[in-house]
C-alpha atoms as one frame of an Amber mdcrd trajectory, in Angstrom:
protein
 -19.052 -19.173   0.351 -20.758 -16.451  -1.656 -18.639 -13.874  -3.407 -20.875
 -10.901  -4.132 -18.283  -8.619  -5.876 -17.269 -11.470  -8.189 -20.887 -12.302
  -9.050 -21.670  -8.610  -9.645 -18.663  -8.331 -11.938 -19.516 -11.461 -13.885
 -23.151 -10.400 -14.339 -22.213  -6.827 -15.335 -19.689  -8.017 -17.945 -22.063
 -10.668 -19.320 -24.813  -8.028 -19.691 -22.436  -5.538 -21.341 -21.344  -8.153
 -23.882 -24.951  -9.246 -24.529 -25.872  -5.614 -25.221 -23.037  -5.673 -27.761
 -24.503  -8.759 -29.424 -22.026 -11.221 -27.883 -23.357 -14.106 -25.810 -20.680
 -15.869 -23.778 -19.842 -16.992 -20.271 -17.666 -15.072 -17.807 -15.356 -16.997
 -15.487 -14.260 -15.384 -12.242 -11.103 -15.840 -10.216 -10.172 -14.111  -6.954
  -6.649 -12.903  -6.234  -6.711 -12.086  -2.535  -4.868  -8.908  -1.626  -1.520
  -9.331   0.106  -1.454  -7.075   3.182   1.498  -4.754   2.668   0.629  -1.513
   4.423  -2.078  -1.388   7.075  -2.610   2.341   6.414  -3.528   1.601   2.785
  -5.086  -1.856   2.597  -5.257  -3.282  -0.920  -8.641  -4.430  -2.181  -9.184
  -7.925  -3.488  -8.589  -8.321  -7.202 -11.085 -10.164  -9.358 -10.112 -11.562
 -12.729 -13.122 -11.746 -15.022 -12.244 -13.937 -17.985 -14.386 -13.802 -21.100
 -14.863 -17.364 -22.389 -13.608 -17.248 -25.983 -14.775 -20.790 -26.838 -17.724
 -19.602 -28.954 -16.191 -16.330 -30.156 -14.850 -15.830 -33.645 -11.265 -14.596
 -34.121 -12.761 -11.308 -35.364 -14.854 -10.896 -32.191 -11.783 -11.583 -30.046
  -9.754  -9.040 -32.025 -12.492  -6.399 -31.721 -12.920  -6.979 -27.962  -9.181
  -6.694 -27.320  -8.746  -3.742 -29.711  -5.524  -2.112 -30.907  -2.887  -2.536
 -28.178  -5.601  -3.733 -25.784  -7.464  -0.412 -25.900 -10.975  -1.917 -25.962
 -10.166  -4.390 -23.181  -8.674  -1.468 -21.193 -11.858   0.576 -21.755 -14.098
  -2.309 -20.627 -11.879  -2.786 -17.568 -12.016   0.942 -16.758 -15.818   0.886
 -17.028 -16.021  -2.228 -14.847 -13.899  -0.661 -12.114 -15.832   2.618 -12.265
 -19.370   1.240 -12.449 -18.953  -1.730 -10.105 -17.413   0.427  -7.356 -20.056
   3.170  -7.499 -21.966   3.439  -4.207 -19.606   0.954  -2.546 -17.994   1.731
   0.776 -14.205   1.925   0.667 -14.007  -1.537   2.228 -16.512  -2.885  -0.321
 -14.557  -1.720  -3.361 -12.746  -4.228  -5.518 -10.313  -4.230  -8.401 -11.399
  -5.944 -11.615  -9.149  -7.215 -14.386 -10.834  -8.189 -17.640  -9.071 -11.037
 -19.451  -9.620 -12.457 -22.937  -7.594 -14.997 -24.865  -4.605 -14.710 -22.492
  -4.016 -11.056 -23.451  -3.556  -9.729 -19.889  -1.210 -12.540 -18.849   0.968
 -11.978 -21.936   0.862  -8.204 -21.480   1.826  -8.475 -17.790   4.901 -10.480
 -18.800   5.780  -7.791 -21.384   5.322  -5.013 -18.809   7.459  -6.854 -16.258
  10.211  -7.244 -18.884   9.943  -3.509 -19.725  10.218  -2.628 -16.024  13.224
  -4.910 -15.532  14.967  -3.490 -18.608  14.331   0.074 -17.417  15.658  -0.794
 -13.950  18.798  -2.323 -15.464  19.350   0.717 -17.695  18.914   3.150 -14.775
  21.352   1.179 -12.649  23.866   1.020 -15.500  23.610   4.648 -16.659  22.667
   6.359 -13.399  20.103   8.403 -15.353  16.322   8.342 -15.452  14.472   6.310
 -18.077  10.998   7.104 -19.442   8.621   4.299 -20.386   6.021   5.511 -22.868
   2.808   4.051 -24.243   1.472   2.494 -21.050  -2.128   2.721 -19.890  -2.734
   3.987 -16.347  -3.296   0.399 -15.176  -0.010  -0.664 -16.777   1.855   2.257
 -15.166   0.419   1.161 -11.809   1.764  -2.363 -12.458   5.278  -0.982 -13.048
   5.069   1.219  -9.930   3.986  -1.824  -7.900   6.654  -4.095  -9.353   9.525
  -1.627  -8.825   8.453  -0.302  -5.387  10.435  -3.058  -3.647  13.689  -1.935
  -5.299  15.128   0.454  -2.709  17.683   1.895  -5.136  15.003   3.037  -7.610
  11.987   5.302  -7.577   9.148   5.713 -10.051   6.675   8.453 -10.838   4.438
   9.508 -13.699   5.062  12.636 -15.745   2.840  14.545 -18.142  -0.882  14.579
 -18.810  -3.035  11.983 -20.549  -2.764  10.874 -23.269   0.956  11.719 -23.153
   1.625  10.525 -19.602   4.842   8.528 -19.149   6.320   6.495 -16.342   9.776
   7.542 -15.160  12.254   5.245 -13.408  15.286   6.883 -11.784  17.842   6.286
  -9.067  16.280   6.832  -5.637  17.090  10.140  -4.032  19.493   9.729  -1.166
  18.065  11.068   2.062
């Protein structure tokens, strides 16, 4: 079975890295979307993993960047460029992975979200989580949306945008 969005993503990332002087392979993995709301269907999520086998530690460090900023920028470009001229149904979500950074960061973000949820439940007051990229804020929103006693929203403008967790408003 051919997977055109995955192949496009792999080729785009490989070309981008080659233009940067880095020759490596890109491994793709599909995370099929879980249907949650038929009004807003989620797109499939493609993990594009940069093979670090032939990369130096310095190249890995540069590609990840301080606090993942370079990896975030590459991921933002991938999602913008690869979804240009695509119908809404043809759009996909791309996650760029290198050296296990995203997996480790997702665990950190989940722990942050759980700690914020616990603090809100204990104190009854809102908690701000700072220093998250927009993709990371989206992960926290997604993780906490199933907690009926909590609500999340973002406050402020980039680059000082924060995620807020608070007790859900009683209706």
